[in-house]
N, C-alpha and C positions, 0 to 999 in steps of 0.2 A: 687564345691564348692565356698563358696558365701569368695569375696576375704579383707572382711573388718575384718573375724574373724583372719587373720593372718598381719594385717597392723596398727603398734602400733599407738595410741595416738600421735594426732599433724602432722602428714603425711598425704595427701590424695591424692586420684589421681582424675587427673581433666579427663581422657578421659574413656572413655568406648572401652573396648575391646572383638575381637571375641575368638573363644572356640580354638581357635591356643594356643603354647606357649607361654603368655609371662616371657620375665626376666626384672627385675626391679631394677637397681641398684641405692640408693639413699643415701645421707649420712645428718642426720640429726643432728644439733645442738641444747643441751638444756639450759637451765640457766646453770646448774650445771655439770662440767665434769663426776661423779660418773653417771650418767644416760644417757649415750650413746647410741645408739642404732644401730645393725645393721639389715637389711632383705635382705636374699637372696630367693625368693618367686620361685614358677611357680604355673601355672591353677593345676596340677597334683596332689597339696597337700603337697609335700615336702616343707622342711625348713632347711636353714644349720643356726649352728649355731653363734653366733655373735663373733664375736674377739673383744678383749679387746681392748681401747680407747686411745687415745696417750696423757697423762697427759701433759704432757709440752704445744701443740696446743690447746688442748681442743679439735682435730679434731675427724672423725673416719676414720679408714682407712680399708676400706672392701672389701675380694675380690667374687666377684660374676661371676660365671662362667670364669673364669681366668679375668675378667676386673678390675682394680684399680682404684679406686678412690679416690686420696691421699689429694685433697683439693677441695673445692668453686669451681674454674674452673671444674675440671674435671667435678663435678657433674654437673654444668650446661651443658657442652658439651652433657654429657651423657641423661640431659632431651629433651633437643635439637631434639638429635640423634630419642631418642624416640618416639615425639611428632610427627615426620615427618613419620614416618612406619606405626603409629598406624592406623588402616584405621576404619572411626566411623561406627558403627553398628545403625542402626536405631533398636527402639525398637518398640513392635507392638502400644503403646500408639502414635508414632511417624510417625507411616504410617496407623494410622488407616484412615486418611481421604484423601488417596492418592487414587487415580484410574486413568486407561488408563498408567498405569507408571511416572505420576508423579512427579516428585524431589518437594520436599515442605520443607525439608533440608537440609541442607550444612554447613558441620562437625559440625554438634549438632546442628548449629544456622535457623529457623526456615527464609522460604523465599521464595517468589515468581517470580521465573524466568522467563523471556522471550528468552529460548533460542534459538542460529538465527541460518537456519539451515546451515551444512557444509558448503554446494552447494555454496551457497551466500556470505561466505565470501570472499573477495578482494584477488588474486593470488600475491601472492609475485614477486615481478618485474627480469628478467631475461634478459643474454646478449643479446638477440634478441631483449629487448626491450630499451636498451641504444644503439643497432648498429644504426649507419644514415639512412637516407632515401637511399635509394636503386639511385644508378646514374639513370636509366629509369625508374623511378617506376611512378606509377599513383597515388600517394598521393602526388606528389613534388606540391609546389603551386610558381609559375614563375612570375616575374612581369615584363613588357616591357612595353615600353614608348608608347602611340597612345591608337587607342581605336578596337576593330576587325576588323579586314578586315588588318590591318596593317601588312607588309611585319617582322615586329619586334617578329609578332604574331606568323607566321609562322617560323620563325627562333626558337622559345622557343619550338613551337611544334615537330622540326626535332631535337631540341639537347636533349629534353625530353620529345621521345613520351604520350600521353594520359593524361597530365601534367593538371592540373589548371593553368591555365593563365589568371595571375592576369593585368587590363590595366593601365598602369601609366598616368599622363596627364604629366609631366614631367623627363626627364632624373634624373635629381636629389631626387623623390618620389622612384623613382624604387630602388636606392639606401639605401632611407631612411627604406623601408618594408623590404628588407634583413637583415637592423640591427637590428628595431623594431620585429622582429619574424612573421612580418604580411605575408610575404615571404619566402622560402625556401631558393631560386636562381633567380638571376636574369639573363635576355639575352639584351645585351649592344649594336650596334653597333659601330664598332671604327675606321673603314675602309673602301671605299669602292674601286673599281677597275678606277673607271673613276670618281668620284668627290672627291676621299684623303680622308685624315682623317678626323674624328667629333671631332673636338679640345677639345668639351664641354667634352666629356666624357675622356678625359684621361687627364682634369683639374682635373675630378670629384673622377678618380684614387687614386690619389695623395690627393683629400682631406679626402676621407673615407678610411675606413681601411677594405673594403672588399678583398676578394683574386681572382683572377682568378685560376679558375678549368678546365676551358675548350674552346674549340673556335669550333664553327658550319659558315661554309661560305653558303651563299645561292646567290644560281640564282636570280636573280633579273627581274622580265618581267614588264615593265612599260604599264599602258592604257590609252589613253584619255578618259574620263568617263564628260555623262551630263543627262539630263534631258529625257526623254522619247519624241520623236520630234522631239528635238535640232538638228539644222543642224550647222556643221563647221563653215558655213558663216555670222551665228546669232552671232557668239561667241565675246566679247568684254575681258574677263579676262578667266586667268589660272592660278590656283590657287593648292599648295603641297608643303612638306616639301623641303626647299632649296636644300637639295643634289640630289631629285630627279628631282627639275629644272634643276640642271645642270647636271644630266645624260640626261636630253632629248632636250639638250639646241640648240644643231645644229638640230636634226627631226622637232624640233618646227619651227625653220625659214626655211626649204625647203619645209616642209607645207604652205608655206605664209601665216597662220594667223597673223592679223593685232590686236594681242591682248597683254593686259597687263600680266605681268606674276610676280604672288604676291604670297609672304610665311607665312607659317602657319606650326600649329605644328607638323603635319604627313599626311602620304599619305592619310588613311584611313580618316582622321579627315576632309579632304578636299574632301572625298565624302560623307560623312554625311554633313556636312556645305551646300553644295550644294541642297542635297535631304530636308533637313530638313527646310530650307529659298526657296526652292522654284525658283532658282534664275535662270533662262532661256539662259542667258546671258552671264552666268560663265561656265567653264568646270574645272574638275580636274584629276589630273596625281595622280595613285593606280592602287592596284592590279584586277585581274577581279574577286575577290573574292567578295572586297570593292562594285562594281559593284553588284552584287549577291546581300551581304546584303542592301544595301540601296535603292534598285530598281532602278540604272541607268542604262542608255544604252552604250556599247563600243563606241566610235565613230571611234578610231584608235586601232589597237593589234600591241602591242610591238613597242614602241616609243622610246625605249632606243638609244643612238647613238651607243651604240656595243652590239652586241647579246650575247658576252662575258660580262657580265656587271654582276659582283659579288660583294657583302656586309661579310666583315667578321664581326662577333659575336662572344663577350666573354661571360664565364657565372662565373657568381662572387657567392659567399656563404663566409658566416661568417670562416669558417674553412677553412684550405689550404688542399689539398689534399698530399698524401704523393708520392712522386718523383718516378718510378720507372725508369727500362732499357731495360725492354722484348718490349718495345714500340717505337716508337718515342714521343718524348717529346719535346715540346716550353717550352722557359722562355722567364721570360718579366722582367724587369728593368728598374729605375729610379732613375739618379744621379745628380749632380750637383758638382761643386766645386767653390771655390771663389777669385780662379783667370780666370772666363771664362773660356773660348772656348781650350787656350792653351794645357788643359792637354788631346783636345779630340783623337789626333790623339795616346800619350800609352795608354788610355782607351780602342781602337780599337786595338791595336796592340795583347793585353792581349787575344783578342779572334783570332786574326790570328795567331799568334807564335803556337794554339794547334789546328790549323785546324778547329775551329769551325764558322760555317757560319752564320750571321746574316741575318737577315730575313724582318725585319724592323729599321728604327731608326725616332726619332723626337723630334724636338725641340719645347720649349712652352717658353715664357718668364718667368721668376722666380715672383711671384706674391709679394712672400715679399720683392725683394729687386730687382728690376726689370732692372736699370739702374747702369753702374759701372763706375765711373770715375775713370782716369788714368792723375794724376798731373805733369805734365813738365813745368819747368820754362823758356825752352828755344822757345819750342813751342806753347801755351798753355795749354787747358786742352782738354782731348780725355776723348769722352762720347761712352760707349759701352753698349749693351743688355744683362742684362746675363740669362740665360738660364737652364730648365732644360730639362736633356736627356732622350727620352725614348726608349731603344732597345729592342729586341725581339731577340734571340738568340737559334738554334735548336742543344737544348741538355740538358739532363733532370739536374737536382739539384743530384741527386743520382750518375751522372759520378762525380769521381776525376777529369778529365780536368776543367769540370764547376768549381767546388770547387776552384780550382786551379785561373781560370780564377779570377773570383768573390773575392778573397782575392786579388791580383794585382793590380784590380780595386779599391779596397777601398785605396791600398795607395796612388791612385793619387786626390781621391776625398773626399768632405768635406760630404757630402750626397749620398749613396746608400742605395736603398730602392729594393727587390724581389716584386715583384708583384703576380706572382704565377708563378709555375712549372708545366705544363699542359698536356695532351694527345695532339698531333699535329690532327688537322681533316683530315683522310686520307680518306673520301667516294668519289668514285669516282665521275667527275666531266664534265658536258658537257654543249654549251651554254641553257637558259633557253625558252625554249616556252611554255607559259603560265601553269597554276597549269593542 
């Protein structure tokens, strides 16, 4: 049936429809209230009688298939619903130019579309995409201080096997590499069993906002390296990192070498410097791997003063890890007080009363306030150094006793910061004997 025969003048249909049943609900207002018309039609040719118009409002209320359109808002809603449900069917004249199933019209409008295959569309992110990189994943980029062959590189490999190690020429560069998202982690030394603390890194821990997320202990095996063919008697200088020189001090003296000892940035860098400059009167203290990398010969193997020489490294990240209680944890803090060291005993007693063992205590001068003056008219003016105290203790921040201890410490201090609560390195250890 031709729908135009049942549509009154002034009412137009803007959508082509299929052969399925169509119910149109509409309200049309003419200039005169006497000419109101209502239509209830269907494609099967039946038509409903039109109800009388409402003379007071000039609007027509009609009932079509159980629906009531009492005002213009109902009419607009009905048209919107109708438009959303009508499927545009193309006539033969619109599809005559289609070949191979291409779509040439969309919603009644001619168009030329280059459709993207659904397989090439980007996939939505999943929770796996938002999860942090695995602690021992091969995709982690780990910054360390030194050049390839340094002990810090070996520590990075032990902490994160199969990681991408990124060498940095200074400790601070390694911190910044993590902060600037160039690296995911940093592995830096903080203390050695012979040489003591690496104070520079303690200062940087306070200056930067990175978090300690783990530790690793690496046995250190030092070698005396020189160019091939060089004998020990020809040496006049030995270069290495200050810590390495300190760890081999007594052994070098016992060897009877009349050499000058000079400090450089790192052990592997010393080996690289000797090789790059063809220095036949200079030896380097570094690892056996550094000798292999830079083509040097090992004059003496294992020259550290103590075979139980071990360096402790910390692993740093932008975000802290969640403390747990299912394995041994260690927590590192730093604190200070305006009244100097007088509160140190009270702070330490907060841990002693709760049976929390301390594994490290380190004091560093307060950079912003290095000297404290104490005035006394009778005895003059006393000058004391101001200190920041670094403490490591064996407890997780998930434990109530650790939380209570820090709550008490906070009462005695003017500054307190948790550097990290992280798993302890529990790997078996034995004196190093080369790699």
